[in-house]
N, C-alpha and C positions, 0 to 999 in steps of 0.2 A: 504494500500500500504506500502511496506517496501523496503529498499535498502540494498544491500550488498556492503560495501566499501572495497577497497583493504586491504589485510592483513598487519599486522605490526609485527615486532620482539618484544619480551618482553621488551628489553631495549631501544627500539627506541622511539623517540618522533615524532609523525606524525600529520600533519595538513590536514584536509579534508574540502572542501567547500560545503556548503549547500545553495541552492538558492530556497526558496519557491516561488511559483507563486503569489506573492503579487502585489497588485495594487499600493502600496506606499512603501517607504523604511521601513525596519524592525525597530521596536521600541526596542524589547528585544528578547533574546533567552535563554531558560533554558534547562538544560540537566539532565536527570535522568538515572543513570546506573541501569537498571532493572535486569541485569544478568551479572556477571563477577566482576573483581576487578580493572578495568582500572580507571584512573582519567581523566576527560574530562572538558575542559573549552571552552568558546566561546568568540569571538570578532565579532562585527557587523560592516560591511562596506557597507552601503547603503542597497541594496537588498540581500546581501550575508552574511552569517555567516561562519566564519572560526572556525572549531571545532578542538581543539588541544587535542590529546589523548596520554597518557603516561601509562606505566605499562602493567599489564595483565599477566596471567599465561600461560605457554607454552601449546600450543595445545588446548586452551579453547576459544570457541566463545563468544564474548561479545555482549550484547544487550543494546542499548541506545535508550531512548525515547527523541526526540527533540521537543520542543514546542516554536513556534515563534509567536510574535504578531506584527501586522502592521496595525495601525489605529484600525478599528473595526474588522479586520480579525484575526483569530487564526489558526495556522497550526500545526499539530502534525504529526510527522514522526517516524517510527521505523527503526533503523539502526543496522546492524550486522557487526561485525569486527572480523575476525579470528586472533588469536595470534599464530604465527608460532612456532612449537616445535623446541627447540634448537638442538635436535638430527638430525633434517632434514637440518641443515645448513652446508655448506662447510667451513664456518668460515675463509675466506681469510681476511688478513689484508690489510690496505692501502699499506704497503710496498710490499706485495705479488703482488698486482695488478700493482704497479709501476715497479717492477722488470720484470714482464712479458712484460710490454709495452716497456721496454728499452733494451730487449735482443739483438735486431739487431743494437742498437745504441752503447751499451757498450761492446757487445760480450756475447754469450750465457753463458759462464762459468766465466765471469768477473763481479766483483762488479762495479756498476756505480759510477762515480765521485759524490761527495757530492752535487755539484751544479746541476748535471743532475737529481739526486733524488729529490732535492728540487723543481726543475722546474716541474718534473712529478707530485709531490704532489699538487703544485699550479694549474696545469692544470686539475688535477682530481677534485679539488674543483670547478673549473670553470664549467666543464661539468655537474657535479652533480647539481649545481645551475641552469644551463640552463634547465636540464631535469625536474626540479620542475615545470616549466611553459610551457613545451612543451609536456605534456602527458606521461612522463616517470619518474614521481616522484617515488623514491625508499624509501622514509621515512628516509633518512639519515640526521643527524644533522651536520651542518657546524659550524666551519671549521673542516675538517678531518686532523688528524695528523698521522704520520708514523705508530704508534703502534696500531691504532684503528682497531678493528675487524669490518668489514663491515657487519652489520646484515641486509642483504637484502635477498629476495627470491633467492633460488639457481639458478633459470633461469636468474637472473639479472647480475650475475657475468660476464658472457660472454660479455654482452653489455659493461660493464665497461672496461674489459680487451682489447677488440678489438678496441673500439672507442678511448680509451686513446692511445693505440699503434699507431693507424693511425694518430692521431693528433701529437704525438711526432715524428713519422717518417717523417711527412711532415715538421715539424719545423727543424729537423736535416738533411733534404734533403736525407733521406734514401728512396729508391724507393718503391712505393706502387703499388701493382698489382690491377687489376680490381676485382679479387677475394677477396683481402683484404678489399677493399671498400664495396663490396657487403655483405661479411660476417658480417662486423660491422653494416651495415645498417639493415640487417635482424635480428641481435641479438637485436638491439634497438627496432625494430618493435615488437618483442615478448613481451618486457616489456610494450610497449604502448598498445598492444592488451590485455594483461592480466589486465592492469588497466582499460581499457575500458569495458571489460567483467564484472569485479567486480562491476562497477558502474551502470550496467543495472538494472532498477527497476524490482521487482518481484511483481506481482499483486495477491492479495488474495480475 
């Protein structure tokens, strides 16, 4: 049996959870990178191991062999992680996302006030943190700052733009339409579905 985990950008640090079906808490987890150039470390929390992966070459699939022990039991799993090619990224920055979200607050052709931009960045960090534990993890390292390039899958940018826009519009009492709310919800669902699909096991 093998798993394909969600892809990551070459420069991103991404954490993945692995929970073998053990009868007792895990004693140890070791990782062998059998194909690729990523670096992977593990932390054990009861019956779950968090695998933190860094690096990797653009467009190259990485293969990891995970081995866990729990009492007298041993579990071995093969995991595949694709490294997204840089040329496939739109490469929006934190500032780009925030400017989009603030357009109807500050004006389409106007620069936002410094406190408006700071508030947008703070709220973007908040929603990315929430997405990590609600099925929409994008592999972003926090905290995000204005100049950071958001190295996420291209399909994820829309979810960040629309959901941050809606949150800011609500805060500044700028009217939101049902279409605005639905578009943001649908964009986030795309990210969650992509993550869920990548976590489906493949049986050999």
